[in-house]
C-alpha positions in Angstrom: 44.8 5.0 -11.3 43.5 8.5 -11.9 41.2 8.3 -8.9 44.1 7.3 -6.6 46.3 10.1 -8.1 43.5 12.7 -7.6 43.0 11.5 -4.0 46.7 11.9 -3.2 46.7 15.4 -4.8 43.6 16.3 -2.7 45.2 15.1 0.5 48.4 17.0 -0.3 46.4 20.1 -1.0 44.6 19.8 2.4 47.9 19.4 4.2 49.3 22.4 2.4 46.2 24.5 3.2 46.4 23.4 6.9 50.0 24.4 7.1 49.3 27.7 5.4 46.5 28.6 7.9 48.8 27.6 10.8 51.7 29.7 9.4 49.4 32.6 8.8 48.9 33.2 12.5 51.0 35.9 13.9 53.0 35.6 17.1 50.7 38.1 18.8 47.6 36.2 17.8 49.1 33.0 19.2 50.0 34.7 22.6 46.5 36.3 22.7 44.8 32.9 22.2 47.0 31.3 24.9 46.4 34.1 27.3 42.6 34.1 26.8 42.5 30.3 27.2 44.0 30.5 30.7 41.7 33.3 31.8 38.3 32.8 30.1 35.8 35.6 30.6 35.7 34.7 34.3 37.4 32.0 36.4 37.3 30.3 39.8 40.3 28.4 41.1 41.4 26.4 44.1 45.2 26.1 44.3 48.0 24.6 46.4 51.2 26.6 46.7 54.4 24.9 47.8 57.3 27.2 48.7 60.5 25.2 48.6 63.8 26.4 50.0 67.1 24.6 50.7 66.5 24.3 54.5 62.7 24.6 54.8 59.4 24.4 52.9 55.9 25.7 53.4 52.5 24.9 51.9 49.5 27.3 51.4 46.1 26.8 49.9 44.0 29.5 48.2 40.8 30.2 46.4 40.6 32.8 43.7 38.1 34.5 41.3 38.9 36.6 38.2 37.2 38.6 35.6 38.9 39.5 32.4 42.5 40.8 32.6 42.1 43.5 35.2 40.2 42.0 38.1 41.1 39.2 40.4 40.7 38.4 44.1 42.1 35.5 46.2 41.8 34.3 49.8 44.2 32.1 51.8 42.4 29.1 53.2 45.5 27.6 55.0 47.7 27.5 57.0 45.9 28.9 60.0 48.4 31.8 60.5 47.5 33.4 57.1 43.9 32.0 56.8 41.5 34.7 55.7 44.1 37.0 54.1 42.7 38.5 50.9 44.5 40.0 47.9 42.6 42.1 45.4 43.9 43.2 42.0 42.0 46.0 40.3 43.6 47.2 37.1 47.1 48.1 38.2 46.4 48.4 42.0 46.9 45.6 44.6 45.0 45.7 47.9 45.5 43.4 50.9 43.1 42.6 53.7 44.6 41.2 56.9 42.1 39.6 59.2 44.5 39.6 62.2 44.3 43.4 62.4 41.0 43.8 60.4 42.6 46.2 58.1 42.7 46.8 54.3 45.8 48.4 52.7 46.8 49.4 49.2 50.3 48.4 48.2 52.5 51.4 47.4 54.8 51.3 44.4 57.8 50.5 46.7 56.1 47.1 47.6 55.4 46.0 44.1 58.7 44.3 43.5 58.6 42.5 46.9 58.0 38.7 46.9 54.3 37.8 47.1 53.5 35.8 50.2 57.1 34.6 50.4 56.9 32.9 47.0 59.2 33.4 44.0 56.5 35.6 42.4 56.4 39.4 43.0 53.4 41.6 43.6 54.3 43.2 40.2 54.1 39.8 38.5 50.5 39.5 39.4 49.6 42.9 38.0 51.8 42.8 34.9 50.7 39.4 33.5 48.3 41.0 31.1 51.2 43.2 29.8 52.5 40.3 27.7 50.1 41.5 25.1 50.4 45.3 25.6 54.0 46.0 26.4 55.9 43.7 24.0 56.5 43.0 20.4 56.2 39.3 19.5 58.2 37.1 17.1 58.1 33.4 16.3 61.7 32.2 16.5 61.4 28.5 16.1 59.8 25.2 17.3 60.5 22.9 20.2 58.9 20.0 22.1 57.6 20.5 25.7 55.7 17.8 27.6 55.4 15.8 24.3 53.7 18.8 22.6 55.1 20.6 19.6 55.4 24.2 20.5 56.0 27.6 18.9 58.9 29.4 20.5 57.9 33.1 20.8 60.2 35.9 21.8 58.8 39.0 23.4 60.8 42.2 23.4 59.7 45.2 25.4 58.4 48.2 23.5 60.2 51.4 23.9 59.4 53.0 27.3 57.2 50.0 28.3 56.9 49.8 32.2 58.4 46.3 32.5 61.4 44.9 34.4 62.3 42.2 31.9 64.7 42.6 29.0 63.2 39.7 27.1 60.6 37.0 27.6 60.5 33.7 25.7 57.2 31.6 25.7 56.6 28.1 24.5 53.0 27.7 23.2 51.8 24.3 22.0 50.4 24.2 18.5 47.3 22.0 19.2 45.9 23.4 22.5 47.5 26.8 22.8 48.9 26.0 26.3 51.8 28.1 27.6 54.1 25.3 28.7 57.2 27.3 29.6 58.1 31.0 30.1 61.7 32.2 30.4 62.4 35.7 31.8 65.7 37.5 31.0 67.1 40.7 32.4 68.3 43.6 30.4 71.8 42.0 29.9 70.1 38.9 28.4 70.8 36.7 31.4 68.1 34.1 32.3 66.6 35.0 35.7 63.4 33.0 36.2 61.6 30.1 34.5 58.0 29.1 34.8 57.5 25.5 33.6 54.1 23.9 33.1 53.4 20.2 33.5 50.8 17.6 34.4 48.3 18.6 31.7 44.6 18.1 32.8 41.2 19.1 31.4 39.4 21.9 33.3 36.0 23.0 32.0 36.7 21.3 28.7 40.1 23.0 28.3 43.5 21.2 28.4 45.9 23.1 30.6 49.0 22.4 32.7 47.8 21.8 36.3 51.2 22.4 37.8 53.5 25.5 37.4 57.0 25.5 38.7 58.5 29.0 39.2 62.3 28.6 39.4 64.9 31.4 40.1 67.7 29.9 38.1 70.6 31.3 40.2 69.1 30.1 43.5 69.9 26.4 43.9 67.2 24.3 45.6 64.7 27.1 45.5 61.3 27.1 43.7 57.6 27.7 44.1 55.1 25.1 42.8 51.6 26.2 42.0 49.1 23.3 41.6 45.6 23.9 40.4 43.3 21.5 42.3 40.2 23.0 40.7 39.7 25.4 37.8 36.4 26.6 36.3 35.8 29.1 33.5 33.1 31.4 32.3 31.0 31.2 35.5 28.8 34.0 36.9 30.7 36.2 39.4 29.3 39.3 41.0 31.2 42.5 40.4 31.1 43.1 44.2 33.8 40.4 44.6 36.3 42.9 43.1 35.6 45.8 45.5 37.6 46.7 48.5 34.4 46.8 50.7 33.8 43.1 49.9 37.2 41.8 50.8 36.5 40.9 54.4 33.2 39.3 53.4 34.6 36.6 51.1 33.8 33.2 52.3 36.5 30.5 52.9 
């Protein structure tokens, strides 16, 4: 009887310790783990992008390489009209190489809020993704279920004078795999503007991640952009020359 009682107490102690360790994580630490998981030290991706509108739709395919939070480059592989178009992100700068005119341009600040390639993402979204760690304070506000995963609900509030457009961001991060399964973007008046919803969880390079992301502007009925990862590899060797303007026209399809 004593052995059984001691076993029950031991199990209860382990559960309590496990809960305490989980609870000890700060919201900022959780967001950092989730962000690092999606990036790795380096990454290579192949992606299909479906732009859906009430009266038409369009599909693109891209390849992309990234290094840390400040460097990424991508090339359009289809359709033929945009094939070979390259986008380079270096720190807070965005460069675009257009093969049709054999010219590389740097996006001025006035272009940063324009839609990227006709999607529901802006050029600024691509640059500011890393700012979820730098420009916001983080608070765990509750728990929820997304895609059958139990998630922390974490609220991000901009720091004073932070160079961001959102009044608030809410992110659902699952407790077991640290996947960002949903992100809601609010304006300064606390109205929901955009949602990014992850689904179809798959294993890429040993990591569980949503392979499909739906970007939904909530006030635009029948409009969304669907990003599907067809291939995703992490922590591979990538030459630094990939992230230079001189190399943009040399990237292979």
